[in-house]
N, C-alpha and C positions, 0 to 999 in steps of 0.2 A: 870397138872403140869409136869415138865420135869421128865422123868423116871430116876430112880437112876442109872440103868445099863448103861445109855448113857454116864455117866461121871465117871465111875469107874476108879480107878488108879490116879485120880487127888487129890493132897494133899488138906486136909481141909484148910490149911493156905493160899493157893494161887491157883488162877485159871486165865488163860490168859484172857484178855479183849476180848470181841467178839461183832460182829454185828449179829443180828438175822433177817433173811428175812421172812416176812409173805407173802405168795402167795395164795390167795383164788382162787380156780379153779373149776368152774362148767362146766363139760363136755368140757374140754380143751385138749382132747387127741391129737389134731392136732397142738397145739401151745405150749404146756408145755415144750417140748424138747428144742425148740428155746429159750424160756425164761431162762431155766436152763443153756443152753449153754452160754448165755450172762454172767451169774454169774460165770461160770467156767472160763471165759476169764479175770475176774477182777484181778487186782493187789491190794492186801490188804495192809493196813497200817502196818508198821513194828510192829511185836508182837501182832497183832490182828487176831483173827480167825473169820470165817464166818460159821454160822449155817443156814440151810434153812428149813423152815416148810411150806410144801405144804398142804393146807387145801382142801381136796377133798369134795366139798360141794354138797351133794345130787346128786352125779354123777351116770349116767346110762351107761357110756361108759368106755373106757380103760384109763382114766386119771391116776388112781392109778398106774397101771402097767407101763405106759409110764414115769411117774415121777420117779419111782424107778429105771427104766432102765437108764434114763438120769442122775440120781444122781450117779450111779455107773460109767457111761461112763465119766462123767466130774469130778469124784473124789470129790464130794461134801458131806459134812456132812449133810445129808438130812433125814428128818423125814416126813412121810406122815400121816396126821390126817384125819379121816373121820368124817364128821358131822352126827349127828343123830337128825332127826326131826327139822332141822333148818328152820325156817320160815322167818328169817330176811335176807336171801340172803347174800350179800357180807359183810354186817355189822356183822351178826351172825358168819360168817366164820372167820373174822378178830378177833373178840372177843374170839372165841374159841382158837385161837393160843395164844392170850394174857393171857388167864386163865391158860394155861399150864405152863406158867412161873410165873405169879404173883398171882395165886390162884383164886378161884371162891367164891365170897362173897355170892352167892345165894345157894351154896352147904350147905345142912342141917348140914353136919358134919364139913365142913370147917376146916379140920385138919391143924395144923401149918406145915410150910415147914420143911422138914428134913434138916440137916446140908448141905447135898449135894445140895439140891434144893435152899437153901438160898445162898450158895456160887455161884451157877450158876446165880441166879437172880442178885447178886451183880456184876457179871462179864459182864453182858449185858450193853454195853455202847451206843448202838444205835440200833434202830429197822427200818428196811427197809420195807416199804409197797409197794408191786408191784402187778400189774395185770398179769395174766398168759399169756396174749397175747402181753406183752411188752418185749423188750430186751434192756439191758443196753449196751451202747457203751463201748469199752475197756477203762479202767481208769476212768469210770464214778463214780464208788463207792468211789475211793480214793478222787476224787474231792468233792463229797458229804460229805465225812468224814472231809476233811479239812475245808469245809465251816461250818459244824456243830460244830466243835471243836475250831473254831477261836475265839469265844466269848461265855462266860458262859450263856448269856440270849437268845441264839438262840434255839428255840424249834423244828424247822424243816427246812430242805432245800430240795427243789424240783429240779429235773433235767429238762433240757430244752427238750421239746417233739418235735419230728419230725415224721410226718406220713410217713409210708413206701409206696413208689410208687410201684404199682403192675407191674410185668414184662409184656412185650408185649404178648398179647394173641396169636398173629401171630407167636411167637417163638416156640409154641408147635406144633409138627406134629400131624395132625388129625388122623394119623395112630398109634399114641402112645397109647398103651393099657391103660395107666393111664390118658388119655386125660380128661375124665369127672371128675375124682377125683382131678386133678390138677386145673381145673377151679373152682370146688366147694371149694377148699382150700382157695381161695381168694388171692393166691400168684400171679395169672395172671389176667389180665383184658384187656378189649378193650379200644378204644380211649376215650369213654365217661367216663368210670370208672377212667382212668388215669387223665383225665382232672378234674373230680370231686374231686379226691384225692388232686390234686395240690391246688384247691380252699381252701380246709381245711388246707393244709400246710401253705398257704399264710395267712390265717386268724390267725392261731396259731403263725406264725412269727411276725405278727403285734402286737399281744398281748404280746409276749415275749420281743420284743424290747421296747415296751412302759413300761413294768415293770422295765426293766433294766435302762431306761432313768430316771425313777422316784425313783431310789435308790435300786431297787431289792426286795422291800417288795411286797408280794403277798397276795391277799385275799383268795386264795385257794391253798392249797398244794395238788396237783393232786394225785389221788390214783395210777396212773400208775407207779410212781417211786419217792418216797419221803423218806428221812432219818430223823427219829424222835429221839429226846432226850427222853429216857424212863421216867425220872423224870417229864418232861413236860406232858407226857401222863398220868402218875400216878396222877398228880395234877388235871387234867381234871376229872379223875375218882373220886377222893376224894371230890373235890369242888361240883360236880354235883350229888354225891352219885350214881354212875353208877356201873355196873358190868364189864364194859370194856370201852375203850376210844371212840369207834365208836358208834353212835346212829342211830336208825331207825326212828327218828322224821322228817327226811328230805330226799328228793330224791337226795340231794347233800351232802352226809354224810362227804365227804372230806372237803367241804366248811364250814360246821357246826363245824367240829373239828378244823379247822383253826381259826375260829372266837373265839372259846372257848380258844384256846391257846393265842390269842391276848388279850383277856379279862384278862387273868392271867399274862399279861405283858411279854409274850414270843414273840420273833421276829420270823416271818415266811418269809423265803427268797427263791429266785430262784438262783441256781448255775449258774455262767456265763460260766462254762466249762463242767459240766457233761451233757451228752446227753443220751436220751432214745428214742428208736424207737418204735412207737406204730402203731396199725392198724387204718386206716381211715374207715369211713362208706362208703361202696362201692356203695350204691344206694341212690337215693333221699328219699325213704321210710325209710330206717334204719337211715339215717342222721336226718330226721325230728323227728323221735321218740327219738333219743338220745338228740338232742338239745331241744326238748320239755321238756324232763326230767330235763336237766340242767337249762333251763330258768325258768320253773315252780318252781324248787327248790330254785333258786335265789330269785324270786319274793316272795316266801313263807317266806324265811328268812328275807327279807326286810319289810314284812308287818305283819307277824304273831307275835303278842305280847306274845303268850303263850310260844314260844321257849325261849324268854328272853335272847337273846345274840345279841350283835352288833359288827360290825367291824369298825376299824379305816378307812376302805375303803368304808364305807357305802355311803358317799357323792358321791364318784366316781361311784359307782354302780348305784345310782339314776340318776346321770348325763348321764350315758350310756343308761338307760331306756328312759330318756327324748330325748336323741339324736336319738334313734331308732324311737320314736314317731314323731320327727321332720322330719326325712327322709321319713317316711310314708306319712305325711301330704304334704310335698313338692311334692312328686311324684303323689299323688292323685290330688292335686290342679293343678299341671302342666298339667296332662292329661285332666282334666275337662276343664281348660281354653283353652287348645290347641284345643280340639274338638269344644267347643263353638265358639272360634274365627274363625276357619276354616269354620264351618257351617254357620256363619253369615257374612263371608267374611270381617273379621276385624282383621286378623292376620298380624302383622308387625314384621319383623326381625330386630334385632340390634346386631352389632358386639360385644357389651359388654357381650353378653351371652356366648361368647367363654371363658371368664375368668374362670368361675367355671368348664367348661368342660375340659379346658387345665389343670387346677389345679388337678382335679380328675385323669386325664390321667397320669400326672407326678407322683402323689402320688402312683398310682397303679403300674407304671413301676418300681419305686424304691423298693416297697414292693416285687414285683415279683423277682427282681434281688437279694434282700437280703434273699429270701426264699431258704433254702438249696436244692440243686439238682434240680434247676429249668431248664426248657427247653426253647428253643427259642420261640416255639409256645405259651408258657405260658406268656412270656413277651409281645408278639405281641397282644394277646387277652386282656391282662391287659391294654395295652396302648389304645386299641380301646374301652375299657370300656364294652366289651361284657361279659366277665367272671365275673368281679366284680358286674355288674348290676344284672345278673341272680342270683348270690350267695346272693346278698343283698335282692332281692325280696323273696327268699326262707326264709331268716331269718326274714324279715318283716312279712311274713305270719305266721311264727311260733310264733313270739312275740305277734302278734295280737290274735292268738288262745289261748295262755297262759293267757293273761289278760282277755279275754272273759270268759274263764273257771274260772279264779279267781273271777271275779265279779259275776258269776252265782253260785259260791260255788260248782261247779261240779268237785270234786276232783277225779283224776284218779291215777292209780298205774303206775308211770313212769317207774319203773324197769320192771314190767311185760310187758308193751307196747313195751319197747325197746327190751327185750329178745324175745318176740313173733315176732317182725319184723325181728330180726337177724336170727331167726330159721325158717323163712318162713311161720309162722302161720297166719300172716296178710299180706294183699296186699296193694300196693300203689293205691291212687286214682288220680295220676298225670295225666293220659291220660284223665280221665273224666273232670278234672279241666281245662286242655288245651282246650278241645273241647267246654266247656262252655264259656271260654274267647273268643275263636274264634267266637262262635255263637253271643255273645253280641256285639263284635266289628263289625261283619258283619251286624247285625241288625241296629246298629247305622249308619254305612256307607250307608246302603240302605235308611234309613229314611232321612238322610241328602241330598242325591241325589234326592229322590222322592219329598221332600218338599223344594227344594233349592230356588225356586222363592219366597216362603213365608218367609223362614229364612233370605234371603238377602234383603227383603223389607225394606224401610226406617223406617217404624214404629217399626218393630222388632229390627232393629239395634239400634234405639234410646232407646228402652226399655232395651236392654241387655247391652249397652255400659257402664253405671255406675257400673254395677256389674263386668264387665270385668276389668275396671280400678281399682276398689278396690281389686279385686283378684290378678291382676298383681303386685300391690304395695305390698300386703302382701307377695306374692311369692318372690318378689325382696328382701325384707328385710330378709326373711328366707334364701334365697340363699346366700346373703352377709354373714350372720352369719355362714352358712355351709362352705363357701369358706374360711373364717378366720380360722375355725377349721382345714380344710384341709391344709392350709398353715402352721399352727402350727405343724401338724403332719409331714409335709415335713421337717420342721426345726428340729424336734426331730430325724429324720432319718439320719441326716447328720453325726452323731457321729460314733464311732467305734463299737457300740453295734451290736451284731450279733444274729440271731435266731438259 
C-alpha cells in the first residue's frame, strides 16, 4: 500500500487526481533512464499529477540506483519497489505495484486502508502500464488520457508502437573506449540489424493501420504503453477473484487482460495520436523466441477452455491463423509443383501469374512508405518482395512450430525462452537450418540432372501430368483468394490512417 509519509500535508477532504505509472524492470539499468526521461517530457492534463512506481523485479544490477537517479534528474514523483521471491516475472511485478495502492487480499492481516491511503486510492484516475525499455513520445500521455476520458465505458487505450531504428554501427569510431559497450547496448547496429528492425516496424505498421481502419478496437492492449481505467481493472480482479489484474495463466498476459476487460463490456482502443518507441528484437534468434511466446500465447487463448475467456476479435484471430496456414500451403505447393514440373520438363509460364506478384509488390511498397522513418532501401526491397518474403518465412516457421508444440502438448516457458535468448544464454540454429536447406536443394538438383532422361520420358510425364494439373488448379484457386485479400488490404491503406 502507499506509504502514509508520501502524501503528508494533503488535506483529508481533497487530493488532486493523478495518473500512476507501473514500470516493471528486471535488470534494466541500461534502459530505465531513457524510459523515465520520456515520462519527464510529458505534458500532463490540467490539474492532474503523475506518480511513477518502478518495480525492481529480482534485479542483480544497478536498476534501483539508476531509477532513483533518473527520478531526481527529471523531477518525477518516483517510488522504487523491490520484489521479494517473485516467481511470476512481469505479472508478479505489476501486481506488486497494484497491491501497494489497492491492498493485498492474500495478506493474512489485510488491514483496512488508512484515511490517507483511501484518499490516495480515490485520487488515482488512470494507471499507465509501461515496459522499462519503452519511451513515450512527447504529448503521448495527454493523448492517452483524452482517449480514456472521452467515454465512460473505455477500459484501456494503447499507444501506437514504433520500433527504434538502431544507429549506424559505422558511426562509432573503433578507437572509442566505449566501443564494445555501445554495441552491446543495442543502440547501434549493422546493416542486417537495421534491415531486420525495419521488417518488424513494417509488420507493426500494418497491424496498427488495420486496427484503425476497423474502428480502433484492439484485441490486445500492449504492455509497452497502455493507459487503464482503474475501476475496469478492479472489476477484473473482483469478477475473477484475483489478487491483481494481471494473470500468469498465459504467455500473453496483456492479451488475456484485454479479453477480460472486453468480457466485462469495457472498450479497448488504440490511440490515433499517442506514440511509444520500443526496442525491436535485434537478431533472428531473439525475434523467434519473442514471436514464439506471442503466438503460442495467442493459440493457447484461442484453444484452452480452462482459461474461460473469449474476445470479440476471436473470429479475426482465427482467420489470421487460417491465413497463415494458407500462405504456408501455397508456398510449399508452389515449390513442389515447380520442382516436379521442371524435373519432368512440363513447366509452362503464363502472364497471368504476374497479377499476384504485382499485387504483393504494390501492397508492400505502400506499407513500407507508411512505416515511420522508412529508408529508400526498405521501399526498394519491399517492392522486390525480398524482405517481405524472408520475414514471412520466419513467421511461417514460427507458427508451424507453435502448432506442432500445441498438438504434442509440449508446453514450454515462453518468458524463460525469450529472456534466455535476449541475455545470450541460448544460441540460434539459423546457420544449421540454412545449411540443411542448401543440402536438400542441392541433392534435389543433382538427382534431377542425374535422372533427367528417366524423368523426362513419355511414361513418367504421362504418370505425373494428372497430379500436376490437379496441383496447379488448387494452387490457382488459393492464389486467387490470396490476391483478393491483398487487393482488399491495398484498399484499406488508401485512407488517412497512419502507423
